[in-house]
C-alpha positions in Angstrom: -72.8 -67.5 -34.7 -72.3 -70.0 -32.0 -68.9 -70.8 -30.4 -68.2 -73.4 -33.0 -68.2 -70.8 -35.9 -71.2 -72.5 -37.5 -74.6 -70.9 -37.5 -77.6 -72.9 -36.3 -78.9 -73.0 -39.9 -75.5 -74.4 -41.0 -75.5 -77.0 -38.3 -79.0 -78.0 -39.2 -78.0 -78.4 -42.9 -75.1 -80.6 -41.9 -77.4 -82.8 -39.8 -79.8 -83.0 -42.8 -76.9 -84.1 -45.0 -75.8 -86.7 -42.6 -79.4 -88.1 -42.6 -79.4 -88.1 -46.4 -76.1 -90.0 -46.5 -77.5 -92.6 -44.1 -80.6 -93.0 -46.3 -78.4 -93.4 -49.4 -76.3 -96.1 -47.8 -79.6 -97.8 -46.9 -80.5 -98.0 -50.6 -83.1 -95.3 -50.7 -85.2 -95.6 -53.9 -85.7 -92.8 -56.4 -89.4 -92.5 -55.5 -88.4 -92.0 -51.8 -85.8 -89.3 -52.8 -88.4 -87.5 -54.9 -90.9 -87.6 -52.0 -88.2 -86.1 -49.7 -87.5 -83.3 -52.2 -91.2 -82.5 -52.5 -91.6 -82.6 -48.7 -88.8 -80.0 -48.4 -90.4 -77.9 -51.0 -93.8 -78.1 -49.2 -92.1 -76.6 -46.1 -91.0 -73.5 -47.9 -92.8 -70.1 -47.7 -95.2 -69.7 -50.6 -92.9 -67.6 -52.9 -90.0 -70.0 -52.5 -92.3 -73.0 -52.8 -93.7 -71.9 -56.1 -90.2 -71.2 -57.4 -88.9 -74.6 -56.2 -91.8 -76.4 -57.8 -91.3 -74.6 -61.1 -87.5 -75.3 -61.0 -88.2 -79.0 -60.4 -90.4 -79.1 -63.4 -87.9 -77.2 -65.6 -85.0 -79.4 -64.5 -86.9 -82.6 -65.1 -88.2 -81.5 -68.5 -84.7 -80.4 -69.6 -82.9 -83.5 -68.2 -85.3 -86.3 -67.3 -82.3 -88.6 -66.6 -81.4 -86.5 -63.5 -82.4 -88.0 -60.1 -84.4 -85.7 -57.8 -83.2 -85.7 -54.2 -82.3 -83.5 -51.3 -78.8 -82.2 -50.5 -78.2 -80.5 -47.2 -82.0 -80.4 -46.9 -82.4 -78.5 -50.2 -83.9 -79.6 -53.5 -81.2 -81.0 -55.8 -80.9 -83.1 -58.9 -78.1 -85.6 -59.4 -76.4 -87.3 -62.4 -74.8 -90.7 -61.8 -75.3 -90.3 -58.1 -73.6 -86.9 -57.8 -75.4 -83.6 -57.3 -75.4 -81.6 -60.5 -77.6 -78.7 -59.6 -79.6 -77.4 -56.5 -82.0 -74.8 -55.3 -81.1 -72.9 -52.1 -84.1 -71.0 -50.9 -83.2 -67.6 -49.3 -84.8 -68.6 -46.0 -82.4 -71.6 -45.7 -79.6 -69.4 -44.5 -81.5 -66.1 -44.1 -80.0 -64.8 -47.4 -81.1 -61.8 -49.4 -81.9 -64.0 -52.4 -82.4 -67.7 -53.4 -79.8 -69.4 -55.4 -79.9 -71.9 -58.3 -76.4 -73.5 -58.4 -74.3 -76.1 -60.1 -71.7 -78.4 -58.6 -68.4 -79.2 -60.3 -69.9 -82.2 -62.1 -71.8 -79.8 -64.4 -70.3 -79.3 -67.9 -70.5 -75.5 -67.7 -66.7 -74.9 -68.2 -66.1 -71.8 -70.3 -62.4 -70.7 -70.3 -60.7 -70.0 -67.0 -63.8 -68.7 -65.2 -67.6 -69.2 -65.4 -70.6 -68.7 -63.2 -71.8 -71.7 -61.2 -74.5 -70.1 -59.1 -77.2 -67.7 -59.9 -79.2 -65.4 -57.6 -82.9 -65.8 -58.0 -85.4 -63.2 -56.8 -88.2 -64.3 -59.2 -88.7 -66.8 -62.0 -90.1 -65.4 -65.2 -90.0 -66.7 -68.7 -86.5 -65.3 -69.5 -85.1 -67.0 -66.3 -86.9 -70.2 -67.1 -85.4 -70.3 -70.6 -81.9 -69.6 -69.3 -82.1 -72.2 -66.6 -83.4 -74.8 -69.1 -80.4 -74.1 -71.4 -78.0 -74.2 -68.5 -79.3 -77.6 -67.2 -79.1 -79.1 -70.7 -75.6 -77.8 -71.1 -74.6 -79.0 -67.6 -75.6 -82.6 -68.4 -73.9 -82.4 -71.7 -76.9 -82.0 -74.0 -76.1 -78.5 -75.3 
């Protein structure tokens, strides 16, 4: 950690988010946002890149109305301009595992407590099925 309390990776993510916000204010088109997402995915190590590409396909098949974009430099998918779900590769913050997570706009509420992020070390058919169901539920298509 640096003297500010933020790691270099966290500082870089905040700078990426600031760039994303400037681009959004400038009227960035959906095609440009998709290109940004795919460019970030292409930068990932092979195992994370394959996972991110598959997640993108799953999310878009489950909820084609979502808007692909980046969020803090990570692949994300938005509903009505607000991030609904995202993929945080393990290498982003030198974590033990990657994460597929949902923001508070996701309709996943289940009582007083429910999971909103999921650790991902691999992506097989069982995980794909669960992610598809979660994304459909999150957008209100359960």
